[in-house]
FISEMAR-9270 format. One record per residue (C-alpha): residue number from 1; x negated, y negated, z negated. Coordinates in Angstrom, 1 decimal. Example, Ala and Ser with C-alpha at 12.3 -4.5 7.8 and 13.67 -1.06 7.14 Angstrom:
2
R     i       xx       yy       zz
R     1    -12.3      4.5     -7.8
R     2    -13.7      1.1     -7.1
//
This chain:
372
R     i       xx       yy       zz
R     1      0.0      0.0      0.0
R     2     -1.3     -3.5      0.9
R     3      1.6     -5.7      0.0
R     4      1.8     -7.7     -3.3
R     5      5.1     -9.4     -4.2
R     6      5.5    -11.8     -7.1
R     7      7.7    -14.7     -8.3
R     8      6.1    -18.0     -9.1
R     9      7.9    -20.2    -11.7
R    10      6.7    -23.5    -13.3
R    11      7.8    -25.0    -16.6
R    12     10.8    -23.2    -17.9
R    13     12.1    -26.0    -20.2
R    14     13.6    -23.5    -22.7
R    15     15.3    -25.5    -25.5
R    16     15.9    -28.6    -23.4
R    17     19.5    -29.9    -23.1
R    18     21.1    -31.3    -20.0
R    19     21.8    -35.0    -20.0
R    20     24.4    -37.1    -18.1
R    21     27.4    -34.7    -18.6
R    22     29.1    -36.4    -21.6
R    23     32.0    -37.6    -19.4
R    24     32.8    -34.1    -18.0
R    25     35.4    -31.4    -18.7
R    26     34.9    -28.9    -21.5
R    27     34.1    -26.0    -19.1
R    28     31.2    -27.9    -17.5
R    29     29.8    -29.0    -20.9
R    30     30.0    -25.3    -22.0
R    31     28.0    -24.2    -18.9
R    32     25.4    -26.9    -19.5
R    33     24.5    -25.6    -22.9
R    34     23.1    -22.4    -21.4
R    35     22.2    -23.6    -18.0
R    36     18.4    -23.6    -18.5
R    37     18.3    -20.1    -19.9
R    38     20.7    -18.8    -17.2
R    39     18.6    -20.3    -14.5
R    40     15.6    -18.4    -15.8
R    41     17.6    -15.2    -16.0
R    42     18.7    -15.8    -12.4
R    43     15.1    -15.9    -11.2
R    44     14.1    -12.8    -13.2
R    45     17.0    -11.0    -11.5
R    46     15.8    -12.2     -8.2
R    47     12.3    -10.9     -8.9
R    48     13.8     -7.5     -9.8
R    49     15.9     -7.4     -6.7
R    50     12.9     -8.3     -4.5
R    51     10.8     -5.6     -6.1
R    52      8.2     -7.9     -7.3
R    53      5.2     -6.5     -9.2
R    54      4.9     -9.5    -11.5
R    55      6.3    -12.9    -12.5
R    56      4.0    -15.8    -12.9
R    57      5.0    -18.6    -15.3
R    58      2.5    -21.4    -14.4
R    59      3.9    -24.1    -16.6
R    60      4.9    -24.4    -20.3
R    61      7.7    -22.4    -21.7
R    62      9.3    -25.4    -23.4
R    63      8.8    -29.2    -23.5
R    64      8.7    -29.5    -27.3
R    65      6.3    -27.5    -29.5
R    66      8.9    -27.0    -32.1
R    67     11.0    -25.0    -29.6
R    68      8.3    -22.5    -28.7
R    69      9.1    -19.9    -31.4
R    70     12.8    -19.7    -30.4
R    71     11.8    -19.8    -26.7
R    72      9.5    -16.8    -27.1
R    73     12.1    -14.9    -29.1
R    74     14.6    -15.3    -26.3
R    75     12.1    -14.7    -23.6
R    76     10.9    -11.5    -25.2
R    77     14.3     -9.8    -24.6
R    78     14.1    -10.8    -20.9
R    79     10.6     -9.4    -20.7
R    80     12.0     -6.0    -21.8
R    81     14.3     -6.0    -18.9
R    82     11.5     -6.9    -16.5
R    83      9.3     -4.1    -17.9
R    84     12.1     -1.6    -17.4
R    85     12.0     -2.4    -13.7
R    86      8.2     -2.3    -13.4
R    87      7.7     -6.1    -13.4
R    88      4.9     -7.6    -15.4
R    89      5.0    -11.0    -16.9
R    90      1.9    -13.3    -16.5
R    91      1.9    -16.6    -18.5
R    92     -0.6    -19.4    -18.8
R    93     -1.9    -20.6    -22.2
R    94     -2.0    -24.4    -22.1
R    95     -3.3    -24.9    -25.6
R    96     -4.8    -22.7    -28.3
R    97     -1.8    -23.4    -30.5
R    98      0.4    -21.4    -28.1
R    99     -1.7    -18.3    -28.4
R   100     -0.1    -16.7    -31.4
R   101      3.4    -17.0    -30.0
R   102      2.5    -15.9    -26.4
R   103      0.9    -12.7    -27.8
R   104      4.4    -11.7    -29.0
R   105      5.5    -11.4    -25.3
R   106      3.1     -8.5    -24.6
R   107      2.3    -10.3    -21.3
R   108     -0.9    -11.0    -19.4
R   109     -2.2    -14.3    -20.6
R   110     -4.5    -16.6    -18.6
R   111     -6.7    -19.1    -20.3
R   112     -7.8    -22.5    -18.9
R   113    -10.9    -21.1    -17.0
R   114     -9.4    -17.7    -16.1
R   115     -7.7    -16.3    -13.0
R   116     -6.0    -13.0    -12.1
R   117     -7.1    -10.5     -9.5
R   118     -4.3     -8.2     -8.4
R   119     -5.4     -5.1     -6.5
R   120     -3.0     -2.7     -4.7
R   121     -3.6      1.0     -5.5
R   122     -3.3      4.1     -3.3
R   123     -0.3      5.3     -5.5
R   124      1.8      2.3     -4.5
R   125      1.2      0.2     -7.6
R   126     -1.1     -2.6     -8.5
R   127     -3.9     -3.2    -11.0
R   128     -4.5     -6.4    -12.9
R   129     -7.8     -7.9    -13.9
R   130     -8.3    -11.2    -15.8
R   131    -11.6    -12.8    -14.9
R   132    -13.4    -16.1    -14.9
R   133    -12.8    -18.5    -12.0
R   134    -16.5    -18.6    -11.1
R   135    -16.6    -14.9    -10.2
R   136    -16.2    -13.9     -6.6
R   137    -12.9    -12.2     -5.8
R   138    -12.6     -8.8     -4.3
R   139    -11.9     -8.5     -0.6
R   140     -9.0     -6.1     -1.2
R   141     -7.4     -8.2     -4.0
R   142     -5.2    -11.2     -4.3
R   143     -6.6    -13.9     -6.6
R   144     -4.1    -16.1     -8.5
R   145     -5.2    -19.3    -10.2
R   146     -3.3    -22.1    -11.8
R   147     -4.1    -25.8    -11.3
R   148     -7.0    -25.2     -8.9
R   149     -7.9    -28.2     -6.8
R   150    -10.1    -26.3     -4.4
R   151     -9.7    -22.9     -2.8
R   152    -10.6    -20.1     -5.2
R   153    -13.6    -17.9     -4.5
R   154    -11.6    -15.1     -2.8
R   155    -10.5    -14.1      0.7
R   156     -6.9    -14.0     -0.3
R   157     -5.9    -16.6     -2.9
R   158     -2.9    -18.3     -4.3
R   159     -3.1    -21.6     -6.3
R   160     -0.1    -22.4     -8.5
R   161      0.2    -26.1     -9.2
R   162      2.7    -26.7    -12.1
R   163      5.1    -29.5    -11.3
R   164      8.7    -30.6    -12.0
R   165      9.8    -30.1     -8.4
R   166      9.1    -27.6     -5.7
R   167      6.6    -28.5     -2.9
R   168      8.3    -30.6     -0.2
R   169      7.9    -27.7      2.3
R   170     10.8    -26.0      0.5
R   171     13.3    -28.9      0.7
R   172     16.1    -26.5      1.8
R   173     17.3    -23.2      0.5
R   174     16.0    -21.2      3.4
R   175     12.6    -23.0      3.4
R   176      9.6    -20.7      4.0
R   177      5.9    -21.1      4.5
R   178      3.4    -18.6      6.0
R   179     -0.4    -18.9      5.6
R   180     -2.4    -16.9      8.1
R   181     -5.8    -18.0      6.6
R   182     -5.1    -16.2      3.3
R   183     -4.5    -19.3      1.1
R   184     -1.5    -21.1     -0.3
R   185     -1.5    -23.9     -2.9
R   186      2.1    -24.6     -4.0
R   187      4.4    -25.9     -6.7
R   188      7.5    -23.9     -7.6
R   189      9.2    -26.6     -9.7
R   190     11.4    -26.1    -12.8
R   191     14.2    -23.5    -12.6
R   192     16.8    -26.1    -13.7
R   193     17.2    -29.9    -13.5
R   194     18.1    -31.4    -16.9
R   195     19.0    -35.0    -15.9
R   196     20.9    -36.8    -13.1
R   197     17.7    -38.4    -11.7
R   198     16.4    -34.9    -10.9
R   199     18.4    -34.3     -7.7
R   200     18.1    -31.5     -5.3
R   201     17.6    -27.7     -5.6
R   202     15.6    -26.1     -8.4
R   203     14.3    -22.6     -8.7
R   204     11.1    -20.7     -7.9
R   205      9.0    -19.2     -5.1
R   206      9.0    -15.6     -3.9
R   207      5.6    -14.8     -2.6
R   208      4.4    -11.8     -0.6
R   209      0.7    -11.3      0.2
R   210     -0.8     -8.7      2.5
R   211     -4.4     -7.7      1.5
R   212     -5.1     -6.0      4.9
R   213     -3.9     -8.8      7.2
R   214     -4.9    -11.6      4.7
R   215     -1.7    -13.5      5.1
R   216      0.9    -14.8      2.7
R   217      4.5    -15.9      2.9
R   218      6.3    -18.0      0.3
R   219     10.1    -18.5      0.2
R   220     12.1    -20.7     -2.0
R   221     14.5    -19.0     -4.4
R   222     17.2    -21.2     -6.0
R   223     18.0    -20.4     -9.6
R   224     19.8    -23.5    -10.9
R   225     23.2    -23.3    -12.5
R   226     24.0    -27.0    -12.4
R   227     22.7    -29.2     -9.6
R   228     22.6    -33.0     -9.5
R   229     23.1    -34.8     -6.2
R   230     23.8    -38.2     -4.7
R   231     26.0    -38.2     -1.6
R   232     26.5    -41.2      0.7
R   233     29.8    -42.0      2.3
R   234     30.4    -44.6      5.0
R   235     33.9    -45.8      5.6
R   236     35.1    -47.7      8.7
R   237     36.0    -51.4      8.4
R   238     39.5    -52.0      7.1
R   239     39.7    -48.7      5.2
R   240     42.3    -48.4      2.5
R   241     42.2    -46.6     -0.9
R   242     44.1    -43.5      0.4
R   243     41.6    -43.3      3.3
R   244     38.6    -43.6      1.0
R   245     40.0    -40.9     -1.3
R   246     40.6    -38.5      1.6
R   247     37.1    -39.0      2.8
R   248     35.7    -38.2     -0.6
R   249     37.8    -35.1     -0.9
R   250     36.8    -34.0      2.6
R   251     33.1    -34.5      1.7
R   252     33.5    -32.6     -1.5
R   253     34.8    -29.4      0.1
R   254     31.5    -28.2      1.6
R   255     29.8    -28.7     -1.7
R   256     32.3    -26.3     -3.2
R   257     30.7    -23.4     -1.3
R   258     27.5    -23.6     -3.4
R   259     26.7    -20.8     -5.9
R   260     26.4    -23.4     -8.6
R   261     28.2    -26.5     -9.9
R   262     27.1    -29.7     -8.1
R   263     27.5    -32.9    -10.1
R   264     27.8    -35.6     -7.6
R   265     27.1    -39.3     -7.8
R   266     29.0    -40.8     -4.8
R   267     27.6    -43.9     -3.1
R   268     30.2    -45.6     -0.9
R   269     29.5    -48.1      1.8
R   270     32.3    -49.9      3.6
R   271     34.5    -52.9      4.1
R   272     38.0    -52.3      2.6
R   273     41.3    -54.0      3.1
R   274     43.7    -54.2      0.2
R   275     47.0    -55.6     -0.8
R   276     47.7    -56.9     -4.2
R   277     49.6    -53.7     -4.9
R   278     46.4    -51.7     -4.4
R   279     44.1    -54.0     -6.3
R   280     44.8    -52.5     -9.7
R   281     43.5    -49.1     -8.5
R   282     40.4    -50.4     -6.8
R   283     37.9    -49.9     -9.6
R   284     35.2    -47.2    -10.0
R   285     36.9    -45.6    -13.0
R   286     40.4    -45.5    -11.4
R   287     39.0    -44.1     -8.2
R   288     37.0    -41.5    -10.1
R   289     40.0    -40.5    -12.2
R   290     42.1    -39.9     -9.1
R   291     39.3    -38.0     -7.3
R   292     38.8    -35.7    -10.3
R   293     42.5    -35.0    -10.6
R   294     42.7    -34.0     -6.9
R   295     39.8    -31.6     -7.0
R   296     40.0    -28.1     -8.4
R   297     36.4    -27.5     -9.4
R   298     35.9    -24.5    -11.5
R   299     32.6    -22.8    -12.5
R   300     31.3    -23.5     -9.0
R   301     32.1    -26.4     -6.7
R   302     31.6    -30.2     -6.8
R   303     32.3    -32.3     -9.9
R   304     32.3    -36.1     -9.3
R   305     30.4    -37.9    -12.1
R   306     30.4    -41.4    -10.7
R   307     31.6    -43.5     -7.8
R   308     29.5    -46.6     -6.8
R   309     29.5    -49.1     -4.0
R   310     26.6    -50.3     -2.0
R   311     25.6    -54.0     -2.1
R   312     26.8    -54.5      1.4
R   313     30.4    -53.2      0.7
R   314     33.2    -55.8      0.5
R   315     36.9    -55.8     -0.2
R   316     39.4    -58.1      1.4
R   317     42.6    -58.9     -0.4
R   318     45.4    -60.3      1.7
R   319     48.7    -62.1      1.0
R   320     47.5    -64.6     -1.6
R   321     48.4    -68.3     -1.4
R   322     46.4    -69.9     -4.1
R   323     43.6    -72.4     -4.0
R   324     42.6    -71.2     -7.5
R   325     41.9    -67.7     -6.2
R   326     40.2    -69.1     -3.2
R   327     37.8    -71.0     -5.4
R   328     37.3    -67.9     -7.6
R   329     36.3    -65.9     -4.5
R   330     33.8    -68.6     -3.5
R   331     32.3    -68.6     -7.0
R   332     31.9    -64.9     -6.9
R   333     30.1    -65.2     -3.6
R   334     27.8    -67.9     -4.9
R   335     26.9    -65.9     -8.0
R   336     26.1    -62.8     -6.2
R   337     24.2    -64.7     -3.5
R   338     26.2    -63.2     -0.6
R   339     27.5    -65.0      2.4
R   340     30.9    -63.8      3.6
R   341     34.2    -65.0      4.9
R   342     34.5    -68.8      5.2
R   343     36.6    -70.3      2.3
R   344     38.4    -72.3      4.9
R   345     39.9    -69.0      6.2
R   346     42.2    -69.1      3.2
R   347     45.2    -68.6      2.7
R   348     45.2    -65.7      5.2
R   349     42.7    -63.5      3.3
R   350     39.9    -63.6      0.7
R   351     36.8    -61.4      0.9
R   352     34.5    -60.6     -2.0
R   353     31.5    -58.4     -2.3
R   354     32.1    -55.2     -4.3
R   355     28.8    -55.5     -6.1
R   356     30.4    -58.4     -7.9
R   357     31.9    -55.7    -10.1
R   358     34.9    -53.5    -10.2
R   359     36.6    -56.0    -12.5
R   360     36.9    -58.5     -9.6
R   361     40.3    -57.2     -8.3
R   362     41.6    -57.2    -11.8
R   363     40.6    -60.8    -12.3
R   364     42.3    -61.7     -9.0
R   365     45.6    -60.2    -10.3
R   366     45.4    -62.3    -13.5
R   367     44.6    -65.5    -11.5
R   368     47.5    -64.8     -9.2
R   369     50.0    -64.9    -12.1
R   370     48.8    -68.5    -12.9
R   371     48.5    -69.5     -9.3
R   372     52.1    -68.7     -8.2
//
């Protein structure tokens, strides 16, 4: 046998809680409490299904030192399952203080100046040898190093670079990379995002190396349970509230096909036409409430967490006959520094930039009562 298969994971973040989900339904908050652990389990299951010989954890097990003991206790039960399927765990010691806890895992531990040589055997298995980075690698082995800035001293080598996100080569779920020169240097990223600013897909890398042909192929393997995303929506000029809501619902449906829950921050760009009857509903919170009530997101699908408008978006409110409201619109424009419809166009219509704030249409309604 000349093929070696393994799963590369970076920092696991065990013990970390997901942020940005306080304004979400109970079912989503419940999922978020175990999302990090479940994402790690998802990747372990992927390693078993792919018949990997080992799993490499290149980053830290947790972000806070006080979480390490509990993280190792939980991880130990997962390692038992891996061993039952012939999968070895390889972890990196990032500080001497971690050593006592890592020893509990009964895993192969790599120190700061060490690397791992993996050698296929004639019986269809592999042998593992922890050695110093300065030693020359065997011609029939795969050398695995963590954090190497130059190519390791081996014909076939893999450098794992711990990072929060996967290498840009794997921007899509089906992303893959093949190295015909026997060397790959990649980041797998964390298994699970923990805050809204961490958008995109999270997981690990499935790597297969051939010691005879001296080539390697790495494929991205998603493992996340909750995914944060920002989606842009452009509406045509003169769009109404019902048209905007239908567009958002239509854009949400494809996200519902994902295997995880996608928490979406919608960014809307457009020039909207409203009547005074519509003005009370034209605020981010009202629109968000309506969108949430019309979606049937369960444990997978899309959940809207926010609706925002671009700086270039505007709203036109027709049917008003008040100099007071006209002057109010002009004041809003001056304050936001945006040029728009000429104030002399009043009384036919007023037009205000949405970045003036969602409270603007509400203020117009109040002024209208005094302007009549």
